[in-house]
C-alpha positions as CSV (number, residue, x, y, z in Angstrom):
1,M,35.3,43.2,-33.8
2,K,38.2,41.8,-32.5
3,R,41.5,40.4,-33.9
4,S,41.7,36.5,-34.2
5,V,44.7,34.1,-34.9
6,L,44.1,31.3,-37.6
7,L,47.0,29.0,-37.4
8,A,47.4,25.8,-39.8
9,T,50.4,23.3,-40.2
10,T,51.1,20.6,-41.8
11,M,53.4,17.8,-42.2
12,V,52.8,15.2,-45.2
13,V,55.2,12.8,-45.9
14,L,54.4,10.8,-49.1
15,S,56.3,7.9,-50.9
16,G,55.1,5.0,-53.5
17,P,52.7,6.2,-56.3
18,A,50.5,8.2,-53.7
19,A,53.3,10.7,-54.1
20,L,52.3,11.2,-57.9
21,A,48.6,11.6,-57.3
22,Q,47.2,14.9,-57.1
23,T,43.0,15.4,-56.5
24,T,41.1,18.6,-57.3
25,D,38.1,17.7,-54.2
26,P,38.0,20.1,-52.1
27,L,40.8,21.3,-49.9
28,I,38.7,20.2,-47.0
29,D,35.3,18.6,-46.8
30,V,35.3,17.9,-43.4
31,D,32.8,14.9,-43.1
32,L,32.9,14.1,-39.8
33,G,31.4,11.2,-39.8
34,I,28.7,11.6,-37.3
35,G,25.5,11.0,-39.2
36,D,24.1,14.8,-38.5
37,V,25.5,15.5,-35.1
38,A,27.0,18.5,-37.1
39,D,26.8,18.6,-40.6
40,A,29.9,21.2,-40.9
41,T,30.7,19.6,-44.5
42,V,33.2,22.5,-44.4
43,D,34.2,23.0,-48.5
44,V,37.5,24.9,-48.2
45,G,38.6,24.6,-51.9
46,G,36.1,23.5,-53.8
47,D,33.1,25.6,-55.2
48,S,32.9,27.4,-51.5
49,L,35.5,28.3,-49.4
50,I,34.3,26.5,-46.6
51,D,31.3,24.7,-47.1
52,A,29.9,25.0,-43.6
53,D,27.7,22.1,-43.9
54,V,29.9,20.5,-40.9
55,D,29.1,17.1,-41.8
56,L,30.7,14.8,-39.0
57,G,30.5,11.5,-41.4
58,G,27.1,11.2,-42.3
59,S,25.9,13.6,-45.2
60,D,26.9,16.8,-43.2
61,L,29.7,18.0,-41.0
62,L,27.1,20.2,-38.8
63,D,23.3,18.8,-39.4
64,T,22.7,18.9,-35.5
65,T,20.6,15.7,-35.4
66,V,23.7,14.3,-33.6
67,D,23.2,11.0,-35.1
68,L,26.3,9.3,-33.7
69,G,26.4,5.7,-34.7
70,G,22.9,3.8,-33.5
71,D,19.7,5.4,-34.0
72,S,20.7,8.5,-32.4
73,L,22.8,9.4,-29.8
74,L,20.7,12.7,-29.4
75,D,17.7,12.7,-32.1
76,A,16.6,16.5,-30.9
77,D,14.7,15.8,-34.6
78,L,11.0,17.9,-33.3
79,G,9.4,16.0,-36.0
80,L,7.0,18.5,-36.8
81,G,3.7,17.2,-39.2
82,G,2.6,14.0,-39.5
83,T,0.2,14.0,-37.1
84,S,-0.5,17.5,-36.2
85,D,-4.1,18.8,-36.8
86,T,-2.5,22.2,-37.5
87,V,-0.4,20.8,-40.2
88,N,-1.1,23.9,-42.5
89,D,-0.6,26.3,-40.0
90,A,2.2,28.3,-38.4
91,V,3.6,27.0,-35.6
92,D,5.5,28.6,-32.9
93,Y,8.6,26.8,-30.8
94,A,10.8,28.5,-28.6
95,N,14.1,26.7,-27.3
96,G,16.8,27.9,-25.3
97,Q,19.8,25.3,-24.8
98,T,22.5,26.5,-21.9
99,N,25.7,24.3,-21.6
100,S,28.3,25.0,-18.2
101,G,29.8,21.4,-17.7
102,N,32.7,20.0,-19.9
103,Q,32.1,17.2,-22.3
104,D,34.6,14.5,-23.1
105,S,34.3,11.7,-25.4
106,Y,37.3,8.6,-26.0
107,L,37.8,6.4,-28.8
108,N,40.2,3.4,-29.1
109,L,39.6,1.3,-31.5
110,V,41.6,-1.3,-33.0
111,A,39.8,-3.6,-35.8
112,A,41.0,-6.3,-38.6
113,T,39.8,-8.4,-41.3
114,V,36.2,-6.6,-41.3
115,D,34.2,-5.4,-44.5
116,D,33.3,-1.8,-43.2
117,I,33.7,0.6,-40.2
118,T,32.6,3.6,-38.6
119,G,34.9,5.2,-35.9
120,T,33.5,8.6,-33.9
121,S,34.3,10.6,-31.0
122,A,32.2,13.4,-30.2
123,A,31.8,16.0,-27.5
124,I,29.5,18.4,-27.9
125,G,28.0,21.2,-25.4
126,N,24.5,22.0,-27.6
127,S,22.8,20.2,-30.2
128,Y,19.3,21.3,-31.8
129,S,17.4,19.7,-35.1
130,L,14.4,20.7,-36.4
131,D,13.0,18.8,-39.5
132,T,9.3,19.9,-40.4
133,A,6.1,19.4,-42.9
134,A,4.5,22.3,-41.6
135,N,4.6,26.2,-41.6
136,V,6.8,27.2,-38.5
137,A,8.2,30.2,-36.9
138,A,10.9,29.0,-34.4
139,D,13.3,30.7,-31.6
140,L,16.3,29.3,-30.8
141,T,18.9,30.6,-28.6
142,Q,22.5,28.5,-27.6
143,G,25.0,29.3,-25.0
144,N,27.8,27.0,-24.2
145,E,30.5,27.9,-21.7
146,G,32.1,24.2,-21.3
147,N,34.9,23.2,-22.8
148,A,34.8,20.2,-25.1
149,T,37.7,17.7,-25.5
150,A,37.2,14.7,-28.2
151,D,40.2,12.1,-28.4
152,A,40.2,9.4,-31.1
153,D,43.0,6.8,-31.2
154,A,42.5,3.7,-34.0
155,V,44.7,1.1,-35.6
156,L,42.9,-0.4,-38.6
157,S,44.5,-3.1,-41.1
158,A,42.5,-5.3,-43.5
159,I,39.4,-3.5,-44.3
160,D,37.4,-2.1,-47.4
161,T,36.3,0.8,-46.0
162,A,37.1,3.2,-42.8
163,A,35.9,6.1,-41.3
164,I,37.3,7.6,-38.0
165,T,36.4,11.2,-36.6
166,S,37.1,13.0,-33.7
167,A,35.0,16.1,-33.4
168,A,34.6,19.0,-30.5
169,I,31.8,21.5,-30.9
170,G,30.3,23.7,-29.1
171,N,26.7,24.7,-30.2
172,T,25.3,23.1,-33.3
173,A,21.7,23.5,-35.1
174,S,20.5,22.4,-38.2
175,V,17.4,22.7,-39.9
176,G,15.3,21.3,-42.3
177,S,12.2,21.5,-44.8
178,I,11.8,20.4,-48.1
179,S,8.3,22.4,-49.2
180,S,7.1,24.4,-45.8
181,L,7.5,27.5,-45.0
182,T,10.3,28.3,-42.1
183,D,10.3,31.5,-40.0
184,M,13.4,31.1,-37.5
185,T,15.7,33.5,-35.3
186,V,19.3,31.4,-34.2
187,D,21.9,32.9,-31.9
188,Q,24.5,31.0,-30.9
189,N,27.5,32.0,-28.3
190,N,30.1,29.8,-27.5
191,L,32.9,30.4,-24.7
192,G,34.3,27.0,-24.2
193,N,37.4,25.8,-26.1
194,M,37.2,22.8,-28.6
195,T,39.9,20.3,-28.8
196,A,39.8,17.4,-31.2
197,D,42.5,14.5,-31.4
198,L,43.1,12.1,-33.5
199,T,45.9,9.5,-34.0
200,G,45.4,6.8,-36.4
201,N,47.4,3.8,-38.3
202,T,46.4,1.8,-41.1
203,S,47.5,-0.5,-43.1
204,D,45.5,-2.6,-46.4
205,V,42.3,-0.7,-45.9
206,T,40.8,0.2,-49.7
207,E,39.0,3.7,-48.8
208,V,40.0,5.6,-45.6
209,S,39.4,8.9,-44.2
210,M,40.6,10.4,-41.1
211,T,39.3,13.8,-39.3
212,A,40.0,16.3,-36.5
213,A,37.6,19.0,-36.0
214,S,36.9,21.6,-33.5
215,I,33.7,24.1,-34.0
216,G,32.9,26.8,-31.9
217,N,29.2,27.4,-33.6
218,S,28.0,25.6,-36.4
219,L,24.6,26.4,-38.2
220,S,23.4,24.2,-40.8
221,V,19.6,25.8,-42.5
222,E,18.1,23.5,-45.9
223,V,14.3,25.4,-46.6
224,P,12.2,26.5,-49.3
225,G,12.2,30.1,-50.9
226,G,10.0,32.3,-49.1
227,S,11.5,31.5,-45.9
228,S,13.2,33.8,-43.6
229,I,16.3,33.0,-41.2
230,A,17.8,35.5,-39.2
231,A,21.2,34.0,-37.4
232,A,24.1,35.3,-34.7
233,Q,26.7,33.6,-33.9
234,R,29.6,34.4,-31.6
235,N,32.8,32.8,-30.6
236,S,35.1,33.3,-27.9
237,G,36.8,30.0,-27.7
238,T,39.9,29.1,-28.9
239,M,39.7,25.9,-31.7
240,V,42.4,23.3,-31.8
241,A,41.9,19.9,-34.1
242,E,45.4,18.0,-34.4
243,L,45.6,14.5,-36.2
244,N,48.8,12.1,-36.6
245,G,48.3,9.5,-39.2
246,S,50.1,6.9,-40.8
247,L,48.5,5.2,-43.7
248,A,50.1,2.4,-46.2
249,G,48.4,0.1,-48.7
250,F,45.3,1.8,-50.0
251,S,43.1,3.2,-53.0
252,D,41.5,6.3,-51.4
253,A,42.5,8.3,-48.2
254,T,41.7,11.2,-46.8
255,V,42.9,13.0,-44.1
256,T,41.5,16.1,-42.5
257,A,42.4,18.9,-39.8
258,A,40.1,21.6,-39.3
259,S,39.4,24.3,-37.0
260,I,36.2,26.6,-37.5
261,G,35.2,29.8,-35.2
262,N,31.7,30.3,-36.9
263,S,30.3,28.4,-39.7
264,Y,27.4,28.9,-41.3
265,S,25.5,26.9,-44.4
266,L,22.3,27.8,-46.1
267,T,20.5,26.1,-49.1
268,S,17.5,27.9,-50.6
269,L,15.4,25.0,-52.5
270,N,12.8,25.9,-55.0
271,S,14.3,29.2,-55.4
272,A,13.0,29.4,-59.2
273,I,9.3,28.8,-58.5
274,A,9.1,30.9,-54.8
275,G,12.0,32.8,-55.0
276,N,14.9,33.2,-52.7
277,V,15.3,32.3,-48.9
278,S,15.5,35.8,-46.8
279,S,18.3,35.3,-44.8
280,S,20.9,37.5,-42.7
281,V,23.8,36.5,-40.4
282,N,26.4,38.1,-38.3
283,Q,29.3,36.3,-37.2
284,W,32.2,37.3,-34.8
285,N,35.0,35.4,-33.9
286,S,37.6,36.9,-31.1
287,A,39.8,33.8,-30.7
288,G,42.4,31.7,-32.6
289,Q,42.2,28.6,-34.6
290,L,44.5,26.1,-34.6
291,A,44.8,23.1,-37.0
292,V,47.7,20.8,-37.3
293,L,48.4,17.5,-39.4
294,N,51.4,15.1,-39.1
295,T,50.5,11.9,-41.6
296,T,53.0,9.9,-43.7
297,I,51.4,8.6,-46.5
298,G,52.8,5.5,-48.6
299,Y,52.5,2.5,-50.6
300,G,48.7,3.7,-52.2
301,A,47.3,4.8,-55.0
302,D,44.9,8.9,-54.3
303,A,45.6,10.8,-51.2
304,A,44.4,14.4,-50.3
305,A,45.6,15.4,-46.8
306,T,44.6,19.1,-45.6
307,A,44.9,21.3,-42.5
308,A,42.6,24.6,-42.4
309,A,41.8,27.1,-39.5
310,I,39.0,29.0,-40.4
311,G,37.8,32.4,-38.2
312,N,34.2,32.4,-39.8
313,S,32.7,30.9,-42.6
314,V,29.5,31.4,-44.8
315,S,28.6,29.0,-47.9
316,I,25.0,29.9,-49.5
317,N,23.7,27.5,-51.9
318,V,20.3,28.5,-54.6
319,N,18.6,25.6,-55.7
């Protein structure tokens, strides 16, 4: 395994009550705000070093449903079950995704005097989501060679709740089932460089979160006990996440810059009854990760600022 370079830099200036506020929440909660595009929650500092739930702002940073605001920009949900005549039988799905093009996403947002607002800039090479109500056997391969750049600039004032996200992802996949058994193999390979940049200025925003995240490969799995998952993740692309911000006049503020080579999150459901999920994962990261955070925070109540650079991350939760 090659040695990778990880670098995180942080510059935070605090003034007013926010300077005295401390939080005990996860060091990095990379909630990217993209609904289900990449549910990479990256929970660094909470129960797990990094909850590879790449959740870009919805429920998870890494939930590959890729729901960027409307119903879904790219809803790769296979939606197994429902009308299927073989709902009780195992079905096979073999999917291969290859991307060699570059993805660029730009968001320029100015907003004032509104209740709630969400702004997201996302550039993604390959995205896959499997949500099943029937037993499934599936194989997935994802290969990304393209570079991705996500850029967001936001100026916000007089708003109740605001969430701004910039996310660049090579490959993202999400697998979910509440009660049906899943037998799946996943192979993700990212060669592209991911760059996420966010510049935000807010005043008189009650609750505000800003996140810049770059991720090579992201996989989120939530299946019942008795299922089987075998995964391999390879990243050789450079990850860069940079956030520059100024926040004033808030009750709760969170700013995060996170760059991650490979992220894997597994949740085993009903394990007390059905046993645990059989899972194996191999991760290789041979490139560097850089996270940069420059923020001025003042005249607020509770604030959290985090910069994190992570090569490989695995999170396992047994329910």
